[in-house]
TORROSE-761655 format. One line per 10 residues: number of its first residue (from 1); their letters; for each residue x, y, z of C-alpha. Coordinates in steps of 0.1 Angstrom, whole numbers. Layout:
% TORROSE-761655
NUM> a> X:Y:Z ~ ...;
***
This chain:
% TORROSE-761655
1> mllagdiggt> 1984:-1133:866 ~ 1972:-1134:902 ~ 1941:-1118:917 ~ 1942:-1108:954 ~ 1917:-1092:977 ~ 1916:-1078:1012 ~ 1879:-1078:1023 ~ 1871:-1057:1053 ~ 1840:-1046:1070 ~ 1844:-1010:1057;
11> ktllglfdra> 1868:-1012:1027 ~ 1877:-1039:1002 ~ 1910:-1038:982 ~ 1914:-1057:950 ~ 1947:-1061:931 ~ 1962:-1078:901 ~ 1998:-1091:904 ~ 2024:-1107:882 ~ 2044:-1136:895 ~ 2078:-1126:911;
21> fprphpiasr> 2094:-1147:938 ~ 2092:-1142:968 ~ 2071:-1110:963 ~ 2046:-1107:935 ~ 2047:-1076:914 ~ 2016:-1053:916 ~ 1999:-1043:883 ~ 1967:-1026:893 ~ 1946:-1021:925 ~ 1914:-1004:935;
31> afstlehsdl> 1896:-997:968 ~ 1858:-1004:971 ~ 1833:-996:998 ~ 1824:-1031:1009 ~ 1787:-1027:1012 ~ 1782:-1006:980 ~ 1782:-1038:960 ~ 1759:-1068:963 ~ 1788:-1093:965 ~ 1824:-1099:958;
41> tamisvfate> 1817:-1111:922 ~ 1802:-1078:913 ~ 1833:-1059:926 ~ 1856:-1082:907 ~ 1837:-1077:875 ~ 1840:-1039:879 ~ 1876:-1041:887 ~ 1885:-1065:859 ~ 1867:-1043:834 ~ 1884:-1011:845;
51> aavpraniea> 1918:-1028:845 ~ 1911:-1042:810 ~ 1922:-1077:820 ~ 1905:-1108:806 ~ 1894:-1131:833 ~ 1910:-1160:814 ~ 1944:-1144:822 ~ 1938:-1149:860 ~ 1954:-1182:871 ~ 1946:-1180:908;
61> asfgvagpvl> 1929:-1158:934 ~ 1932:-1155:971 ~ 1911:-1133:994 ~ 1917:-1123:1030 ~ 1883:-1119:1047 ~ 1876:-1101:1080 ~ 1859:-1131:1097 ~ 1864:-1168:1103 ~ 1868:-1190:1072 ~ 1849:-1223:1074;
71> getaqltnvg> 1857:-1246:1046 ~ 1852:-1227:1014 ~ 1830:-1199:1028 ~ 1835:-1169:1050 ~ 1811:-1145:1068 ~ 1824:-1111:1077 ~ 1821:-1107:1115 ~ 1810:-1071:1116 ~ 1788:-1067:1085 ~ 1764:-1090:1066;
81> frvdarrlae> 1787:-1099:1037 ~ 1794:-1135:1027 ~ 1820:-1150:1004 ~ 1819:-1184:988 ~ 1851:-1196:971 ~ 1836:-1223:950 ~ 1809:-1200:936 ~ 1835:-1174:928 ~ 1856:-1199:910 ~ 1826:-1211:889;
91> tldigrvsll> 1812:-1177:882 ~ 1845:-1161:873 ~ 1860:-1192:857 ~ 1892:-1190:878 ~ 1909:-1223:883 ~ 1918:-1219:920 ~ 1901:-1195:945 ~ 1912:-1195:982 ~ 1898:-1178:1012 ~ 1919:-1168:1043;
101> ndlqamayav> 1912:-1149:1074 ~ 1923:-1113:1068 ~ 1951:-1114:1094 ~ 1963:-1147:1080 ~ 1965:-1131:1046 ~ 1984:-1101:1061 ~ 2008:-1125:1078 ~ 2018:-1139:1044 ~ 2032:-1104:1036 ~ 2053:-1101:1068;
111> pvlhsaelhv> 2084:-1122:1056 ~ 2086:-1103:1023 ~ 2083:-1067:1037 ~ 2113:-1044:1031 ~ 2130:-1026:1060 ~ 2117:-993:1047 ~ 2081:-1006:1051 ~ 2086:-1011:1089 ~ 2089:-987:1118 ~ 2109:-1004:1146;
121> lqdgvalagg> 2096:-1000:1181 ~ 2121:-1024:1197 ~ 2152:-1038:1179 ~ 2154:-1070:1200 ~ 2173:-1100:1187 ~ 2154:-1122:1163 ~ 2161:-1159:1170 ~ 2166:-1181:1139 ~ 2139:-1207:1138 ~ 2116:-1188:1161;
131> nmaliaagtg> 2080:-1179:1154 ~ 2066:-1145:1145 ~ 2032:-1130:1154 ~ 2010:-1103:1140 ~ 1984:-1080:1156 ~ 1963:-1054:1138 ~ 1937:-1030:1150 ~ 1913:-1013:1126 ~ 1876:-1017:1122 ~ 1882:-1048:1144;
141> lgeallhfvd> 1911:-1064:1161 ~ 1929:-1093:1144 ~ 1958:-1116:1153 ~ 1977:-1143:1136 ~ 2009:-1163:1142 ~ 2036:-1174:1118 ~ 2049:-1209:1127 ~ 2085:-1215:1116 ~ 2083:-1250:1099 ~ 2109:-1266:1076;
151> grfipspcea> 2126:-1233:1069 ~ 2096:-1211:1062 ~ 2069:-1193:1080 ~ 2034:-1208:1079 ~ 2007:-1182:1088 ~ 1978:-1195:1110 ~ 1946:-1175:1118 ~ 1928:-1170:1151 ~ 1899:-1150:1165 ~ 1917:-1137:1196;
161> ghadfaarte> 1902:-1102:1191 ~ 1870:-1116:1205 ~ 1887:-1131:1236 ~ 1880:-1115:1270 ~ 1895:-1080:1278 ~ 1919:-1082:1308 ~ 1920:-1050:1329 ~ 1955:-1042:1342 ~ 1951:-1007:1357 ~ 1925:-986:1375;
171> rdvtvlralv> 1917:-968:1342 ~ 1912:-1003:1326 ~ 1888:-1012:1354 ~ 1867:-981:1346 ~ 1866:-990:1310 ~ 1858:-1027:1318 ~ 1828:-1016:1339 ~ 1815:-994:1311 ~ 1819:-1022:1286 ~ 1801:-1048:1307;
181> qrykrasveh> 1773:-1024:1313 ~ 1770:-1017:1275 ~ 1777:-1051:1260 ~ 1773:-1076:1289 ~ 1808:-1089:1281 ~ 1840:-1071:1274 ~ 1862:-1084:1245 ~ 1897:-1071:1236 ~ 1882:-1057:1203 ~ 1858:-1036:1224;
191> vvsgpglinv> 1890:-1017:1234 ~ 1917:-1022:1208 ~ 1900:-1011:1175 ~ 1885:-980:1160 ~ 1851:-986:1177 ~ 1870:-996:1208 ~ 1887:-962:1209 ~ 1852:-947:1210 ~ 1843:-970:1239 ~ 1873:-959:1258;
201> yramhaapcr> 1864:-922:1250 ~ 1830:-927:1265 ~ 1844:-942:1297 ~ 1871:-914:1301 ~ 1848:-884:1294 ~ 1823:-873:1321 ~ 1808:-849:1296 ~ 1809:-845:1258 ~ 1842:-832:1244 ~ 1843:-801:1222;
211> avadensrea> 1870:-817:1201 ~ 1846:-845:1190 ~ 1816:-832:1171 ~ 1798:-866:1169 ~ 1811:-896:1188 ~ 1791:-919:1165 ~ 1806:-906:1133 ~ 1834:-923:1113 ~ 1856:-893:1119 ~ 1853:-896:1157;
221> paaitsaale> 1885:-918:1163 ~ 1906:-894:1142 ~ 1892:-864:1162 ~ 1899:-880:1195 ~ 1935:-889:1184 ~ 1941:-854:1171 ~ 1928:-838:1203 ~ 1950:-861:1224 ~ 1982:-857:1203 ~ 1978:-819:1201;
231> grcsacadtl> 1971:-815:1238 ~ 1937:-800:1234 ~ 1918:-823:1257 ~ 1932:-841:1288 ~ 1904:-867:1288 ~ 1912:-875:1251 ~ 1948:-878:1261 ~ 1938:-903:1288 ~ 1917:-921:1262 ~ 1945:-925:1237;
241> atfveaygae> 1970:-935:1265 ~ 1945:-962:1277 ~ 1941:-974:1242 ~ 1978:-976:1235 ~ 1985:-993:1268 ~ 1959:-1019:1261 ~ 1972:-1024:1226 ~ 2007:-1029:1239 ~ 1995:-1053:1266 ~ 1976:-1074:1241;
251> agnlalrtva> 2006:-1075:1217 ~ 2027:-1088:1246 ~ 2000:-1114:1254 ~ 2002:-1126:1218 ~ 2040:-1127:1218 ~ 2039:-1148:1249 ~ 2012:-1172:1236 ~ 2031:-1178:1204 ~ 2067:-1174:1217 ~ 2073:-1149:1189;
261> taglfvgggi> 2111:-1148:1193 ~ 2115:-1140:1156 ~ 2094:-1108:1159 ~ 2060:-1092:1167 ~ 2045:-1070:1140 ~ 2018:-1044:1144 ~ 1996:-1039:1113 ~ 1962:-1024:1107 ~ 1952:-989:1097 ~ 1954:-973:1132;
271> aprilpaltd> 1991:-979:1141 ~ 2007:-957:1114 ~ 1983:-929:1123 ~ 1993:-928:1159 ~ 2030:-934:1157 ~ 2038:-906:1181 ~ 2017:-923:1208 ~ 2032:-957:1200 ~ 2068:-944:1203 ~ 2064:-925:1236;
281> gtfmhafrdk> 2072:-957:1256 ~ 2036:-965:1267 ~ 2031:-993:1242 ~ 2064:-1010:1248 ~ 2062:-1007:1286 ~ 2029:-1026:1285 ~ 2044:-1051:1260 ~ 2074:-1059:1282 ~ 2055:-1058:1316 ~ 2051:-1096:1317;
291> aplgdlmari> 2070:-1107:1349 ~ 2087:-1131:1353 ~ 2094:-1130:1315 ~ 2103:-1094:1311 ~ 2138:-1102:1298 ~ 2123:-1125:1271 ~ 2099:-1097:1261 ~ 2127:-1072:1259 ~ 2146:-1094:1233 ~ 2116:-1098:1209;
301> pvavilhaap> 2119:-1075:1178 ~ 2087:-1053:1175 ~ 2078:-1032:1145 ~ 2049:-1013:1130 ~ 2040:-1022:1094 ~ 2040:-990:1072 ~ 2031:-1008:1039 ~ 1998:-993:1027 ~ 1982:-1026:1018 ~ 1999:-1056:1035;
311> gllgaavhaq> 1968:-1077:1035 ~ 1965:-1074:997 ~ 2002:-1081:992 ~ 1999:-1112:1015 ~ 1969:-1125:996 ~ 1989:-1123:964 ~ 2019:-1141:981 ~ 1994:-1169:991 ~ 1979:-1170:956 ~ 2013:-1174:941;
321> get> 2022:-1202:964 ~ 1990:-1221:958 ~ 1996:-1226:920;
***
């Protein structure tokens, strides 16, 4: 039996899987609020007890963590939560415990996703032997690439979400100025993420919006999106359009940097919720607008991941491969 986890700044998913090649079979899963427990060990103890699974039955565990993994430890970037693989293995008596960057974990799921778990934005023509790439906006912005090596895809992590934000339009320049004033430096994650949508909202609105009761609440991104998609606020519509354009442009940057001729995949919690905005042409126009390589960009397959928990599935795929 395999234990998998997707540890985010807001939510942590834990799951148990049986071996099944190439895609492990799910047995049980549960979502936790990350900061409601003192550490990951406490969460696992609760989960194992509820699932009535003896820890001795767990052969291996892999956890995707929303932050850089250094050796056998990881510190979440946006919250004060630390994970130590060696301590977990000793405390829980699990033979092998592995930590991965959360996007690296999600990337392990990409090759085993079914067509029904994807929404195609651009058919393209996948090149055999080409690389894939993954971008995912949620609480933060993550990116990963999948190198094609010896007949299989090898996921590799990066921290590109914290790279500099590149303004492309006059609206972007307005956002950039607001970000520099607020943060002293503008990163891509300051725009392309849930909190990033709030940053763009602040830059686009000269006055508070009636559609958004509290811009500092967890519900604010959904309120902005609803107001935009329903046509209730033109400034919210500009906010969402700016966000989607920046998302598409950064996805294109990632595809260029990795030469992702086998496909670019969009994960994270935001994309499935804003599919109407991702399919109106704005995202793909920004993705392809990479002269002199526009023709190359138009041939890259692009799809949104609809699977509810690809990070958890990918961690299970990794755990299966590690034993």
